N, C-alpha and C positions, 0 to 999 in steps of 0.2 A: 550666496544670495546677497541681492543688492540693498545696502543700507539704506535707511530713509531719508538719511542725509544727502546720499547720492541720488535718490529719486527726486528730492527737492530740488537739487541743483538741475538735473534732467528737465524737470517742469517748467523751470526757470527758462533754459535756454529755448526750448518748446514755446513757451509764452513769447519770447522776443523774436523768434522766426516768425509767429502769428501776428506780430504787431509792426513788421517792418514799414509797412503803408502808413501807420499811423506816427511814424518818426522813431521807432524803438532804436535807431542806430544812436539817439542821443543818450540811452541808458545802459549802463554797464550791466552784467549778471547782479552785481551786487546792490544795483539801484533797482532792479526788477524785485529782488526779492523785499523790499521795503514797499514798493510800488503794488506788488500782489496782495498785500494785507487789505488794499483799499476795494470797495465791493464794485461788480461789474452786474449791468444788466443781465447779461447772458447767464450769470450764475444764479440769481436769483428770480428771473422772470417766471411767472406763473403760465403754465401752457395749458390750453384746453383746446380741442379740435374745433375748426370752425363750424358754425352752422351750414346745413347744405344751401347751396345756393338756388335749390329747386324749392325751398321752403320759404314762404314769404315771413318775414319778421313776426307778425301779428299771430303767425301760426305758430311759433315755437312754444314749446311748453314753458310755463311761466316760470317756474323754478330754474328750468336750464337758460331761460331768457336773463333772469336775475343773475344766475352764475357768470353767464358772459360779460354782463354788464359789471359786475362786481371785479371780476378778472382784469378788465379793461381799467379799471379804476387802481387796482392794485399796480398794475405795470405801470400805469401814468406816473403814479406817487415815487416809484421806484426810479423811472426814468429822469423825473425832476430832482431827485437826490444825487443820483449818478452824475447828472447832467453838471452839476456843481464841482462834483469831484473831477470830471473830465476837463473843465476848464482849467484848473491848474495843472494836473498833470500832463496837459498838453506842451506845458514848458519840461526843460530839465531842471533837476535839483541844482539850487543855488548854493548850498552848502552840504557838504559830506563829512561826517564823521564815522567811526566804526559802528556805531550804535545806533546812528540815525541819519536822516535825511531832511531837509528844508527845501519847500518850494516856494520861491517869492520873497518878498512880497511881489506881485503882479496886478496889473489892471483888474479890476472885478467882473466887468461885462463889457469890455470893448467891443465885441464883436456885436453885440446886441444894441450898442450905442446908448447905454443906459448907465448909471452909478459910475459917471465918468471921472469922479473925483474920490472913488473909493480903491481901497487894494485889498487883495486876497493872499494870505499866506496858510501853508499847510505843512505840519510837523509830523514826520512818522518816525518814531522811535521803539526800538527793541525792548520789550518789557523785561525790568530788570529780573535776573535769574531765571530766565525762559527764552530759550535762543530761537523757538518758534512761534513766540507770540510777539505782536505788533500792536501799539498804541498809537491812535493818530487823532489829530484835531484841525479843522479848518476856521480859521479866524479872519475877521474883515475889519479895515481901519478907514475911516473917514480922514482923508488927508488933511484938512485943515486942523483936526484935533493933535492932541498930543500922542508922540508915538508910542507912549504906553497903552495908549487905549485900543485894544484890539478884542472886542465881544465875540464869544466863541459862537459858531454857526453850526459846524458839524463836528461829532466827537464819535470816537469807536475803538473797538478793538478786534484782533481776529488772530486765531491761532489755527497755523497750518497744520495739515495732518500727512497722509500718504504722498500728496503734491502739495505745490504752492498755492494752489487757486481752491484746493478743496480743503474744508475745516469747519471751524465752529466760529462765529462772530457776532457782534452786536454794533449797531450803529444808532446815533440818534440826529436829528435834525430839529434844532429850536430856535423859531423865529423871532421869540419876544425881544431879546436883547438888541437884535440888529434893528428891528420894526422901532424901537424905542430911540433909536439914533438916526434913524431915517432913510435905512438902505431899501431900495426899490425891490420888495421881494413879489410885486404883482402877479409873476408867472406862479406862484404858489399858491394862488388863490386866497382862502380864508385860514390856510394851515397855520396851525399854531405849535404844534409838536408831532414828531414823527419819530417811532422808535422801530427797530427790526432787530428780532433776534432770528438766526439761522444755522442751522447745522447741514452743511454740504458733505459731510465726511464719509458716509455712508448711504447706502438706499435703504429706504426713501429718504429724499430730502426733506427737511421741514423748516418754513418761513414762516413766524409770526411777525405780524405788523399791528401795532397799535396808532391808531390816529386820533389827534386831538383837534377840532376846529375851532376857531374863533367863531363868536354869534354873527350870524349874517342877515342884516334887517331887511336884504333884499328878496329872500324867498322865504315861504312858511314852515320849510321844513325843520323841525326842531333838533333833529339828530345831529349833536357836536361830537360824538366819539364813535368809532367804528374798530373793532379789532377782527382781523382776518388770520387764519392759520391755514396754509397752504402745505401739502405732502403729495408727492410724486416720486415715482420710481423711473428706472430708465426705460421700462417698456412702454411707457407713455400712460400709465394708470395714475390718476390724480384724486385730489380731494381738497375741497375748499371747506372751511367752516367760517362763518362770518357772524358776528355780533351785531345789530343793529338796536341802536338806543332811541326811544321817544319816536317809535312808529304808532301809527292808528291802525292797527290790525289785531282782533276786530275790535267792533264797539266805539264810544265816543272818546274813551280816555286813551292816552297814550301807552304802550306798552313796549317792552323790548323783547326783542326775537332773536332767535338763532337759527341760521341756515347752515345745515349739513348737507353737502353735494358732493357726489362721489361718479366718477366717470372711467369707462375703461378707454383702451387706445383709440377704440373704432368712435367713440363719442358716446355711446350709448352710457344712459346712468340713470341715476335717482336721486332723490333728495327729499328733506325733511324739514318743514320749516315749525319750529317750536316756540310758542309764547311763554317767556320764561318769568315775566314779571307784567303786572298791569291787570286790568279788570278781566282779561280773556286768559290769563294764566293757566298752562297746562295744555291749551288748545293746541292741534297739530294737524299740519298738512302734509300730505305724503304724495309725491308726484314722480313718476317715471318717463323716460323717453328712450326712442330709438337713435340709431347712429346718424338719422337726419335732424334730431332733436324734436320730433313731432312727440307729442305726448301720448304714451300708451296706456297710462292709469292715473288718476288723480282723484284723491278723496281730501276735501276743502270742508270741514263741517260748517264753516261759518259763511259758506256760498257753494251751497250744495248744487246749484245750476252748473257750475263751473268744473263738477265731476265727469270724469272719464270713468266708467265702470268697467269692472273685469276682475280677474285673478290675479293679485299682485305676484304671486308665487309664479306665474305663467307669464303675466305681462312685463315684470319687472326684470332687469338683468342681474345674473349672480356675480357681484363684485368682492373679491377677495380682500381680506384686511390688510391695509398696508402694514 
């Protein structure tokens, strides 16, 4: 039987082979063991089949369209986070110890020609007493300031499982401290705090993302907080639960709503929208769609003109519990 440690070493070697084009030759297997603790978009990306090209966007089922929109936003936030990590790990480590690696300091955003007087540093350390768990942090420094001033930007931890890339982790991106010191984070929009918990150890994978935004005076949308939970298995079946706060559905007052959307690998799916707080508390919409994402059933109590009548036991796909 191959030991778990041997499997981890094998997966590190395979990761190196896959990353040759990205400069993996600058990393030893030991370096990669630390680098693999950092999240990659391919590990955490939410995947839902695309809408059929034969279907006009306006004809897509409402909750399917909302799910596609939310999934795009989910992946966009993930890419923003991973982009910060990738900027640093495009360089080789500058300091190596038996239980840690340090990347940097390096220019923060030289490729984008901004933050030219800022530096970035990343530290990855083996968690004390846990050979397969790693802690990491990315900090930034305004070059004219004291060398002790390194506000934290990204932090997290990862515990590897059967392979170096599969496991349990947590990562946070907080903009308050770096905004206060003048770092240009306009690429992140009004993002204040992003927190991700993930478990890719076994099927199905689970990813929970908490997003808190700063107030945006340029938009009337009052929602400043969103929670996403994504689950998926290797066969392509998926589920996205998202909580939206401060919505106007239905009635004049703001409500908090929860949408639970499920789909098969073909794209056929179903979703429910439930008002969990506000004057419409308890109201619920149910919608189903086929593999092209055209609605096959819709029951929307506060807007019955949008209903698609039928028998949900026939019109809606049977989706196994993940």
